[in-house]
N, CA, C and O atoms as CSV, one atom per row, in Angstrom:
chain,resi,resn,atom,element,x,y,z
A,1,MET,N,N,30.559,8.274,18.053
A,1,MET,CA,C,29.067,8.223,17.940
A,1,MET,C,C,28.455,7.237,16.701
A,1,MET,O,O,28.924,7.484,15.590
A,2,LYS,N,N,27.842,6.567,16.750
A,2,LYS,CA,C,26.879,5.494,15.836
A,2,LYS,C,C,25.731,6.654,15.593
A,2,LYS,O,O,25.206,7.413,16.407
A,3,GLN,N,N,25.470,6.460,13.690
A,3,GLN,CA,C,24.760,7.743,13.504
A,3,GLN,C,C,23.200,6.131,13.210
A,3,GLN,O,O,23.263,4.902,13.224
A,4,GLN,N,N,22.367,6.869,13.052
A,4,GLN,CA,C,21.279,5.729,12.970
A,4,GLN,C,C,19.893,6.041,11.761
A,4,GLN,O,O,19.151,7.010,11.603
A,5,ILE,N,N,19.984,5.013,11.225
A,5,ILE,CA,C,18.768,5.108,10.132
A,5,ILE,C,C,17.445,4.661,10.422
A,5,ILE,O,O,17.282,3.458,10.217
A,6,LEU,N,N,16.236,5.429,10.935
A,6,LEU,CA,C,14.876,4.540,11.220
A,6,LEU,C,C,13.942,4.498,10.345
A,6,LEU,O,O,13.302,5.506,10.046
A,7,VAL,N,N,13.727,3.301,9.801
A,7,VAL,CA,C,12.597,3.431,8.771
A,7,VAL,C,C,11.454,2.890,9.304
A,7,VAL,O,O,11.461,1.731,9.721
A,8,ILE,N,N,10.268,3.722,9.353
A,8,ILE,CA,C,9.500,3.378,9.799
A,8,ILE,C,C,8.137,2.728,8.933
A,8,ILE,O,O,7.522,3.442,8.141
A,9,GLY,N,N,7.745,1.272,9.187
A,9,GLY,CA,C,6.534,0.228,8.133
A,9,GLY,C,C,7.587,-0.349,7.658
A,9,GLY,O,O,8.669,0.205,7.463
A,10,ALA,N,N,7.232,-1.852,7.387
A,10,ALA,CA,C,8.216,-2.693,6.944
A,10,ALA,C,C,7.226,-3.546,5.976
A,10,ALA,O,O,7.099,-4.769,6.037
A,11,GLY,N,N,6.390,-2.488,4.867
A,11,GLY,CA,C,5.763,-3.180,3.932
A,11,GLY,C,C,7.086,-3.189,2.877
A,11,GLY,O,O,8.274,-3.318,3.173
A,12,PHE,N,N,6.437,-2.999,1.467
A,12,PHE,CA,C,7.715,-3.846,0.661
A,12,PHE,C,C,8.606,-2.222,0.550
A,12,PHE,O,O,9.829,-2.230,0.406
A,13,GLY,N,N,7.890,-1.009,0.631
A,13,GLY,CA,C,9.103,0.161,0.517
A,13,GLY,C,C,9.554,0.130,1.636
A,13,GLY,O,O,10.551,-0.563,1.436
A,14,GLY,N,N,9.565,0.370,2.694
A,14,GLY,CA,C,9.926,0.042,3.666
A,14,GLY,C,C,11.301,-0.440,3.745
A,14,GLY,O,O,12.343,0.187,3.935
A,15,VAL,N,N,11.009,-2.148,3.490
A,15,VAL,CA,C,12.186,-3.140,3.465
A,15,VAL,C,C,13.028,-2.730,2.338
A,15,VAL,O,O,14.231,-2.564,2.542
A,16,TRP,N,N,12.575,-2.565,1.272
A,16,TRP,CA,C,13.567,-2.021,-0.032
A,16,TRP,C,C,14.417,-0.389,0.140
A,16,TRP,O,O,15.381,0.024,-0.506
A,17,SER,N,N,13.666,0.273,1.218
A,17,SER,CA,C,14.365,1.220,1.637
A,17,SER,C,C,15.645,0.728,2.586
A,17,SER,O,O,16.743,1.195,2.285
A,18,ALA,N,N,15.576,-0.056,3.553
A,18,ALA,CA,C,16.278,-0.585,4.432
A,18,ALA,C,C,17.098,-1.406,3.682
A,18,ALA,O,O,18.183,-1.525,4.251
A,19,LEU,N,N,17.029,-2.116,2.487
A,19,LEU,CA,C,18.313,-2.739,2.294
A,19,LEU,C,C,18.836,-1.845,1.237
A,19,LEU,O,O,20.014,-1.485,1.254
A,20,SER,N,N,18.164,-1.543,0.494
A,20,SER,CA,C,19.227,0.047,-0.078
A,20,SER,C,C,20.357,0.700,0.083
A,20,SER,O,O,21.297,0.981,-0.661
A,21,ALA,N,N,19.967,0.989,1.746
A,21,ALA,CA,C,20.258,2.061,2.181
A,21,ALA,C,C,22.077,1.045,3.018
A,21,ALA,O,O,23.226,1.462,3.159
A,22,ALA,N,N,21.481,-0.198,3.320
A,22,ALA,CA,C,22.465,-1.093,3.844
A,22,ALA,C,C,23.675,-1.570,2.835
A,22,ALA,O,O,24.802,-1.997,3.086
A,23,ARG,N,N,22.909,-1.300,1.448
A,23,ARG,CA,C,23.749,-1.759,0.208
A,23,ARG,C,C,24.779,-0.666,0.072
A,23,ARG,O,O,25.924,-1.003,-0.227
A,24,LEU,N,N,24.452,0.796,0.288
A,24,LEU,CA,C,25.160,1.952,0.030
A,24,LEU,C,C,26.062,1.743,1.108
A,24,LEU,O,O,27.206,1.867,0.671
A,25,LEU,N,N,26.056,1.428,2.570
A,25,LEU,CA,C,26.510,1.718,3.621
A,25,LEU,C,C,27.826,0.962,3.223
A,25,LEU,O,O,28.972,1.406,3.162
A,26,ASP,N,N,27.286,-0.482,2.930
A,26,ASP,CA,C,28.446,-1.855,2.894
A,26,ASP,C,C,29.366,-1.242,1.590
A,26,ASP,O,O,30.572,-1.313,1.826
A,27,GLN,N,N,29.074,-0.735,0.445
A,27,GLN,CA,C,29.962,-0.220,-0.900
A,27,GLN,C,C,31.031,0.912,-0.341
A,27,GLN,O,O,32.196,1.078,-0.701
A,28,HIS,N,N,30.140,1.765,0.827
A,28,HIS,CA,C,31.370,2.844,1.213
A,28,HIS,C,C,32.401,2.793,2.766
A,28,HIS,O,O,33.200,3.602,3.238
A,29,ASP,N,N,31.862,1.281,3.280
A,29,ASP,CA,C,32.833,0.789,3.990
A,29,ASP,C,C,32.168,1.522,5.042
A,29,ASP,O,O,33.034,2.121,5.681
A,30,ARG,N,N,31.054,1.732,5.490
A,30,ARG,CA,C,30.750,2.409,6.853
A,30,ARG,C,C,29.750,1.740,7.890
A,30,ARG,O,O,28.566,1.402,7.899
A,31,ASN,N,N,30.635,1.725,8.599
A,31,ASN,CA,C,30.465,0.469,10.033
A,31,ASN,C,C,29.694,1.401,10.732
A,31,ASN,O,O,28.832,0.920,11.467
A,32,ASP,N,N,29.777,2.420,10.690
A,32,ASP,CA,C,29.197,3.396,11.716
A,32,ASP,C,C,27.487,4.292,11.540
A,32,ASP,O,O,27.161,5.417,11.918
A,33,VAL,N,N,26.736,3.286,10.860
A,33,VAL,CA,C,25.769,3.415,10.826
A,33,VAL,C,C,25.190,2.392,10.743
A,33,VAL,O,O,25.416,1.442,9.994
A,34,GLN,N,N,23.800,2.629,12.106
A,34,GLN,CA,C,22.881,1.230,12.180
A,34,GLN,C,C,21.227,1.633,11.419
A,34,GLN,O,O,20.572,2.675,11.392
A,35,ILE,N,N,21.052,0.595,11.002
A,35,ILE,CA,C,19.520,0.795,10.221
A,35,ILE,C,C,18.800,-0.473,11.387
A,35,ILE,O,O,19.185,-1.522,11.904
A,36,THR,N,N,17.295,0.553,11.395
A,36,THR,CA,C,16.164,0.097,12.277
A,36,THR,C,C,15.205,0.138,11.227
A,36,THR,O,O,15.146,1.031,10.382
A,37,VAL,N,N,14.309,-1.042,11.317
A,37,VAL,CA,C,13.240,-1.156,10.977
A,37,VAL,C,C,12.203,-1.441,11.782
A,37,VAL,O,O,11.996,-2.575,12.213
A,38,LEU,N,N,11.286,-0.155,12.110
A,38,LEU,CA,C,10.163,-0.312,12.980
A,38,LEU,C,C,8.579,-0.529,12.831
A,38,LEU,O,O,7.700,0.319,12.981
A,39,ALA,N,N,8.455,-1.758,12.529
A,39,ALA,CA,C,6.712,-2.189,12.324
A,39,ALA,C,C,6.192,-2.782,13.636
A,39,ALA,O,O,6.707,-3.216,14.666
A,40,PRO,N,N,4.636,-2.572,13.039
A,40,PRO,CA,C,3.842,-3.036,14.440
A,40,PRO,C,C,4.472,-4.495,14.709
A,40,PRO,O,O,4.570,-4.803,15.897
A,41,GLN,N,N,5.013,-5.652,13.527
A,41,GLN,CA,C,4.723,-7.087,13.025
A,41,GLN,C,C,5.932,-7.511,12.741
A,41,GLN,O,O,6.364,-7.075,11.674
A,42,ALA,N,N,6.858,-8.443,13.523
A,42,ALA,CA,C,7.995,-8.801,12.390
A,42,ALA,C,C,8.080,-9.544,11.812
A,42,ALA,O,O,8.835,-10.485,12.055
A,43,GLU,N,N,7.001,-9.417,10.305
A,43,GLU,CA,C,7.476,-9.952,9.424
A,43,GLU,C,C,6.701,-9.343,8.236
A,43,GLU,O,O,5.780,-8.538,8.375
A,44,LEU,N,N,7.180,-9.823,7.004
A,44,LEU,CA,C,6.683,-9.149,5.674
A,44,LEU,C,C,5.874,-9.894,5.026
A,44,LEU,O,O,6.188,-11.042,4.712
A,45,ARG,N,N,4.786,-9.393,4.745
A,45,ARG,CA,C,3.811,-10.165,4.006
A,45,ARG,C,C,3.870,-9.101,2.385
A,45,ARG,O,O,3.931,-7.872,2.426
A,46,ILE,N,N,3.850,-9.566,1.632
A,46,ILE,CA,C,3.621,-9.270,0.050
A,46,ILE,C,C,2.329,-9.985,-0.486
A,46,ILE,O,O,2.144,-11.198,-0.582
A,47,ARG,N,N,1.256,-8.692,-0.899
A,47,ARG,CA,C,0.807,-10.174,-1.667
A,47,ARG,C,C,0.348,-9.232,-2.951
A,47,ARG,O,O,-0.063,-8.086,-3.130
A,48,PRO,N,N,0.722,-10.613,-3.873
A,48,PRO,CA,C,0.834,-9.610,-5.173
A,48,PRO,C,C,-0.838,-9.530,-5.453
A,48,PRO,O,O,-1.822,-10.018,-4.898
A,49,ARG,N,N,-0.624,-8.684,-6.571
A,49,ARG,CA,C,-2.116,-8.754,-7.140
A,49,ARG,C,C,-2.275,-9.432,-8.870
A,49,ARG,O,O,-1.484,-9.155,-9.771
A,50,PHE,N,N,-3.078,-10.044,-8.967
A,50,PHE,CA,C,-2.900,-10.706,-10.088
A,50,PHE,C,C,-4.459,-10.497,-10.863
A,50,PHE,O,O,-5.525,-11.097,-10.730
A,51,TYR,N,N,-4.046,-9.396,-11.691
A,51,TYR,CA,C,-5.342,-9.017,-12.731
A,51,TYR,C,C,-5.496,-9.650,-13.637
A,51,TYR,O,O,-4.627,-10.236,-14.281
A,52,GLU,N,N,-7.084,-9.615,-13.896
A,52,GLU,CA,C,-7.535,-10.648,-14.857
A,52,GLU,C,C,-7.847,-10.296,-16.437
A,52,GLU,O,O,-8.220,-11.183,-17.205
C-alpha cells in the first residue's frame, strides 16, 4: 500500500517542506510514498520584502 504525505499550502514553507520530504525519501530509496501539495492556485508566488 502506498503511503501519502499531504502538504496543505503552497507558500514558501509548504513548497520547502514538500521538496525536503522528497529529497529525504529519495535518499532512502522510498518509492512507496506519494507527496501531494494542496493549494487554491497552481502556482508559487514569492514576494521578497526589500527593507529600506
